[in-house]
C-alpha positions as CSV (number, residue, x, y, z in Angstrom):
1,M,86.8,83.5,86.5
2,K,90.0,81.6,86.9
3,I,93.2,83.5,87.6
4,E,94.6,83.1,84.0
5,T,91.4,84.8,82.7
6,I,91.5,87.5,85.4
7,A,95.1,88.3,84.5
8,I,94.2,89.0,80.9
9,H,90.9,90.7,81.2
10,A,90.6,92.5,84.6
11,G,92.9,95.3,83.6
12,N,91.9,95.6,80.0
13,H,89.1,97.1,78.0
14,T,88.3,97.9,74.4
15,D,88.8,101.6,73.7
16,A,85.5,103.2,73.1
17,S,86.5,105.7,70.4
18,S,89.0,103.6,68.3
19,K,87.7,100.1,69.2
20,A,91.3,99.1,69.8
21,V,91.3,95.8,71.8
22,V,94.0,97.2,74.1
23,Q,93.4,100.4,76.1
24,P,95.5,103.5,75.1
25,I,98.2,105.1,77.2
26,V,96.8,108.3,78.6
27,M,99.7,110.6,79.2
28,A,97.7,113.7,80.2
29,T,98.5,115.2,83.6
30,T,95.2,117.1,83.8
31,F,91.6,116.5,82.7
32,K,88.9,118.8,81.5
33,R,86.2,119.9,84.0
34,D,82.5,119.7,83.4
35,E,80.5,122.9,82.9
36,D,79.7,122.9,86.6
37,G,83.4,122.5,87.5
38,G,83.0,118.8,88.4
39,F,84.8,115.7,87.0
40,S,82.2,113.3,85.6
41,S,85.0,111.3,84.0
42,G,86.4,110.5,87.5
43,Y,89.8,112.1,86.6
44,Q,91.1,115.4,87.7
45,Y,94.9,115.4,87.9
46,S,97.1,112.4,87.2
47,R,98.7,112.3,90.6
48,S,95.3,111.5,92.1
49,A,94.1,109.1,89.4
50,N,94.9,108.1,85.8
51,P,93.0,105.7,83.5
52,N,96.1,103.4,83.2
53,R,96.6,103.4,86.9
54,T,92.9,102.5,87.3
55,S,93.3,99.5,85.0
56,L,96.4,98.4,86.9
57,E,94.7,98.7,90.3
58,Q,91.6,96.8,89.0
59,V,93.6,93.8,87.9
60,L,95.8,93.8,91.1
61,A,92.7,93.8,93.3
62,K,91.1,91.0,91.3
63,L,94.2,88.8,91.4
64,E,94.6,89.1,95.2
65,G,90.9,88.7,95.9
66,G,90.8,92.2,97.5
67,T,88.2,95.0,97.3
68,E,90.6,97.7,96.1
69,A,94.3,98.2,95.2
70,A,96.7,101.2,95.3
71,A,99.6,101.3,92.9
72,F,102.9,103.0,93.9
73,S,106.2,104.0,92.2
74,S,108.1,101.2,94.0
75,G,107.7,98.5,96.6
76,N,109.4,100.6,99.2
77,A,106.9,103.5,98.5
78,A,104.0,101.0,99.0
79,G,105.5,99.8,102.3
80,M,106.2,103.3,103.5
81,S,102.6,104.4,102.8
82,V,101.5,101.8,105.4
83,F,103.9,103.2,108.0
84,Q,102.9,106.8,107.1
85,S,99.2,105.9,107.6
86,L,99.8,105.0,111.3
87,E,99.3,107.2,114.3
88,P,102.6,108.3,115.9
89,G,103.6,105.9,118.7
90,T,102.0,102.9,117.0
91,H,103.9,99.7,117.6
92,I,104.7,97.4,114.7
93,I,105.8,93.7,115.1
94,A,107.9,92.6,112.1
95,P,110.0,89.5,111.2
96,D,113.6,89.3,112.3
97,D,114.5,88.7,108.7
98,M,112.2,91.4,107.2
99,Y,113.3,92.7,103.8
100,H,116.2,95.0,104.6
101,G,114.8,97.9,102.6
102,L,111.7,98.2,104.7
103,R,113.5,97.2,107.9
104,N,115.9,100.1,107.3
105,Q,113.0,102.5,106.6
106,L,111.6,101.7,110.1
107,K,115.0,102.0,111.8
108,Q,116.2,105.1,110.0
109,L,113.1,107.1,109.0
110,F,110.5,106.2,111.6
111,A,112.7,106.0,114.8
112,G,111.1,108.2,117.4
113,I,107.8,108.2,115.4
114,L,106.8,104.5,115.5
115,E,107.8,101.7,117.8
116,F,108.9,98.4,116.3
117,D,110.3,95.0,117.2
118,F,111.9,92.5,114.8
119,I,111.2,89.1,116.1
120,D,110.6,85.5,115.1
121,V,106.9,85.9,114.2
122,N,106.7,82.1,113.6
123,D,107.2,81.5,117.3
124,S,103.7,81.9,118.8
125,E,105.0,82.5,122.3
126,V,107.5,85.1,121.2
127,L,104.8,86.8,119.1
128,Q,102.4,86.9,122.0
129,A,105.0,88.2,124.4
130,H,105.8,91.2,122.2
131,I,102.2,92.4,121.8
132,K,101.6,95.8,123.5
133,P,98.5,97.9,124.1
134,N,99.7,100.2,121.2
135,T,100.5,97.4,118.8
136,G,98.7,98.2,115.5
137,I,100.3,95.9,112.9
138,I,101.9,92.5,112.6
139,W,103.9,92.6,109.4
140,I,104.7,89.2,107.9
141,E,106.7,88.2,104.8
142,T,106.2,84.7,103.5
143,P,108.2,83.2,102.0
144,S,110.8,85.5,103.6
145,N,113.8,87.2,102.0
146,P,116.4,85.6,101.9
147,L,115.9,82.7,104.3
148,L,112.7,81.4,102.7
149,K,110.9,81.0,106.1
150,I,107.2,80.3,105.9
151,T,104.8,82.0,108.2
152,D,101.5,80.4,109.0
153,I,99.2,83.2,107.9
154,K,96.1,81.8,109.5
155,K,97.8,81.4,112.9
156,V,99.2,85.0,112.9
157,V,95.8,86.3,111.7
158,A,94.1,84.5,114.6
159,T,96.5,86.2,117.1
160,G,95.9,89.6,115.4
161,R,92.1,89.2,115.6
162,K,92.3,88.4,119.2
163,H,94.0,91.7,120.0
164,N,92.4,93.8,117.3
165,I,95.7,94.1,115.4
166,K,95.9,94.3,111.6
167,V,98.0,91.8,109.6
168,V,100.0,93.0,106.6
169,C,101.5,90.3,104.3
170,D,104.4,91.0,101.9
171,N,103.4,88.5,99.1
172,T,106.2,89.6,96.7
173,F,108.0,86.2,96.6
174,A,104.9,84.2,96.2
175,T,102.7,86.3,93.9
176,P,98.9,85.7,93.9
177,I,99.6,82.7,91.7
178,C,101.3,80.8,94.5
179,Q,99.6,82.3,97.6
180,N,96.5,84.3,98.5
181,P,96.9,86.0,101.9
182,I,93.6,87.8,101.9
183,A,91.8,84.5,101.5
184,L,93.7,83.3,104.6
185,G,92.6,86.4,106.6
186,A,95.3,89.1,106.0
187,D,94.0,92.6,106.1
188,L,96.5,94.0,103.6
189,V,98.8,92.6,101.0
190,M,101.9,94.3,99.7
191,H,103.9,93.7,96.5
192,S,107.0,95.0,94.9
193,S,105.5,94.9,91.4
194,T,109.0,95.5,90.1
195,K,109.4,91.7,90.5
196,Y,107.1,89.0,89.1
197,F,104.3,91.4,88.1
198,G,106.7,93.3,85.8
199,G,108.6,90.1,85.1
200,H,111.3,91.5,82.7
201,S,113.5,93.6,85.0
202,D,112.5,96.8,83.2
203,L,109.7,98.3,85.4
204,M,109.6,99.8,88.9
205,G,106.4,99.6,91.0
206,G,104.7,98.7,94.2
207,A,101.2,97.8,95.2
208,L,98.9,97.4,98.2
209,I,95.6,95.4,98.1
210,T,93.1,95.7,100.9
211,A,90.6,93.1,102.1
212,E,88.1,95.8,102.8
213,K,87.6,99.5,102.3
214,N,87.7,101.2,105.8
215,D,89.1,104.3,107.5
216,W,92.7,102.9,107.5
217,W,92.5,102.2,103.8
218,E,91.4,105.8,103.2
219,K,94.4,107.0,105.1
220,I,96.7,104.9,102.9
221,R,94.9,106.2,99.8
222,N,95.5,109.8,101.0
223,V,99.2,109.0,101.5
224,Q,99.2,107.7,97.9
225,T,97.6,110.7,96.3
226,M,98.9,113.5,98.6
227,G,102.4,112.0,98.8
228,G,102.5,111.4,95.1
229,A,104.7,108.4,94.9
230,V,102.7,107.0,92.0
231,P,103.7,105.1,88.9
232,S,103.7,106.8,85.5
233,P,100.9,106.0,83.0
234,M,103.5,104.3,80.8
235,D,104.7,102.1,83.7
236,C,101.0,101.2,84.6
237,Y,100.3,100.3,81.0
238,Y,103.3,98.0,80.7
239,L,102.6,96.4,84.1
240,V,99.1,95.6,83.0
241,R,100.6,94.1,79.8
242,S,103.1,92.0,81.8
243,I,100.5,90.7,84.2
244,K,98.6,89.1,81.3
245,T,101.3,86.4,81.2
246,L,101.9,86.2,85.0
247,P,100.2,82.9,85.6
248,Y,102.1,81.1,82.9
249,R,105.4,82.8,83.6
250,V,105.2,81.9,87.3
251,K,104.4,78.2,86.5
252,G,107.5,78.1,84.3
253,H,109.6,79.7,87.0
254,V,108.3,77.2,89.6
255,N,109.0,74.2,87.4
256,N,112.6,75.3,86.9
257,A,113.0,76.1,90.6
258,Q,111.8,72.6,91.7
259,L,114.3,70.9,89.4
260,L,117.2,73.2,90.3
261,A,116.5,72.8,94.1
262,A,116.5,69.0,93.7
263,F,119.8,69.2,91.9
264,L,121.4,71.5,94.5
265,E,120.1,69.4,97.4
266,Q,122.0,66.3,96.3
267,H,125.2,68.2,95.3
268,P,128.2,67.4,97.7
269,A,129.3,71.0,97.8
270,V,126.0,72.3,99.1
271,E,125.3,72.5,102.9
272,Q,121.6,73.3,102.8
273,V,118.9,74.3,100.3
274,M,116.2,76.6,101.5
275,Y,113.3,76.1,99.1
276,P,109.6,75.8,100.1
277,G,109.0,73.1,97.5
278,L,111.4,70.6,99.1
279,P,110.1,68.1,101.7
280,S,113.2,69.0,103.7
281,H,111.9,72.5,104.3
282,P,111.1,72.9,108.0
283,Q,107.7,74.4,107.3
284,Y,106.8,72.1,104.4
285,D,103.5,71.1,106.0
286,T,102.5,74.8,106.2
287,V,103.6,75.3,102.6
288,K,101.3,72.5,101.5
289,D,98.4,74.0,103.5
290,Q,98.6,77.6,102.4
291,M,100.5,77.8,99.1
292,N,99.2,76.8,95.7
293,L,102.7,76.6,94.4
294,P,106.1,76.9,96.3
295,G,107.4,79.8,94.3
296,A,110.6,80.2,92.4
297,M,112.9,81.8,95.0
298,M,115.5,79.8,96.9
299,S,118.7,80.2,98.9
300,F,121.4,77.7,99.5
301,T,124.5,77.6,101.6
302,L,127.9,76.1,100.6
303,K,130.2,73.9,102.8
304,G,133.2,76.0,101.9
305,G,132.0,79.1,103.6
306,E,132.0,82.7,102.3
307,A,135.1,82.1,100.1
308,Q,133.4,79.3,98.3
309,A,130.1,81.2,98.0
310,K,132.0,84.1,96.3
311,K,133.9,81.7,94.1
312,V,130.7,80.1,92.9
313,I,128.9,83.3,92.2
314,N,131.8,84.7,90.2
315,S,132.1,81.6,88.1
316,L,128.6,81.5,86.8
317,K,127.9,82.3,83.2
318,V,124.1,82.0,82.7
319,F,123.1,83.3,86.1
320,T,123.6,87.0,86.4
321,Q,125.0,88.4,89.7
322,A,122.5,91.2,90.3
323,T,119.9,92.6,92.8
324,S,116.2,92.0,92.4
325,L,114.2,89.0,91.3
326,G,111.2,87.8,89.4
327,G,112.5,88.5,85.9
328,V,112.8,86.0,83.0
329,E,116.5,85.8,83.5
330,S,118.0,83.9,86.5
331,L,119.7,86.1,89.0
332,I,122.0,85.2,91.9
333,E,123.2,87.3,94.8
334,H,125.4,87.1,97.9
335,R,122.8,88.7,100.2
336,A,125.0,89.3,103.3
337,S,127.1,91.7,101.2
338,V,124.0,93.5,100.0
339,E,122.3,93.8,103.4
340,G,125.1,95.6,105.2
341,P,126.6,95.2,108.7
342,D,123.5,94.3,110.6
343,T,122.6,91.4,108.3
344,K,121.3,88.2,109.8
345,T,122.1,86.3,106.6
346,P,124.8,83.6,106.7
347,F,127.9,84.6,104.7
348,N,128.0,81.3,102.9
349,L,124.4,81.9,101.5
350,L,123.5,82.6,97.9
351,R,120.0,83.7,97.0
352,V,118.6,82.6,93.6
353,S,115.8,84.0,91.5
354,V,115.2,81.1,89.1
355,G,114.4,82.4,85.6
356,L,112.9,80.9,82.5
357,E,116.0,79.6,80.7
358,H,116.1,75.9,79.9
359,I,116.7,74.0,83.1
360,D,119.5,71.9,81.6
361,D,121.5,75.1,80.9
362,L,120.9,76.4,84.5
363,I,122.0,73.1,86.0
364,A,125.0,72.8,83.8
365,D,126.0,76.4,84.7
366,M,125.7,75.7,88.4
367,E,127.5,72.4,88.1
368,Q,130.6,73.9,86.4
369,A,130.7,76.8,88.9
370,M,130.8,74.4,91.9
371,R,133.6,72.2,90.6
């Protein structure tokens, strides 16, 4: 089936008792045992499994072309479950512009437990130089947040295979509509489902999708069920509902982003636009090779420095100055202020999540703010 059909049907079933065309929300925390004490229904306790979470995990696995998915209460919980599944002393190679929430997890919560280096994973020589005997994971994030760097997934996977190192790809910015890391060789895909999967800035969630079921995946599953950082049945239900429109929403986001990026690139106040869909992007050839669509996230820098960036962001009327991304409304953020003192982000940079408003209104708003 095509991805539009998968999005609608893979997480849905007709209810057997009522014949409702949409499955019910099962709020029960516990389930009745069989006469022999077993659980023929497959459900025992809602922390371990719930029918709505099963529906969500089914559609997530199908969308990413994986064998199984695990849903979490947030993207950070999903990322942390990977780190918690590793043996103490395991070395992780991560991008130098890794999402700050997961970077800070490693630096603050796993210091002394795991080893980690934040490097330019796009530089093959640098990547090779940082591989150690205890390196267990290469973590990639493409497009990256907030610099929109593109990592050649196949190239990193080839390096990983050579050294028996797993590759984990944060695919949050792209979504499976724009990019399919498992098809490119990644072992594990991560998402903050709060973003495009939810799509309306009203749900929190995270997800991992594995290329194959193995011992490592079982450890991650154990972290999920024993740790208990799982989404509620209600959140699972609404995520499944939101995912049904994901392919069409993302296409609308991308169309707006392409037009806004073209406008910004020719604006005299703009220093640089970082958007994978522009031919000026330094990894544009890689974008064309591994992405179906260039996504709807972008960053741009202003010639007037930090002061001009803050003037622009505070003059916008349609764009909302807020954290997060992937909702129907356009959001904008001064990332350096958000990321804290160790940020690598330029202070004249604004990150934009392009929404589904009419593009003429978005361009007009940006134009008046940069006067």
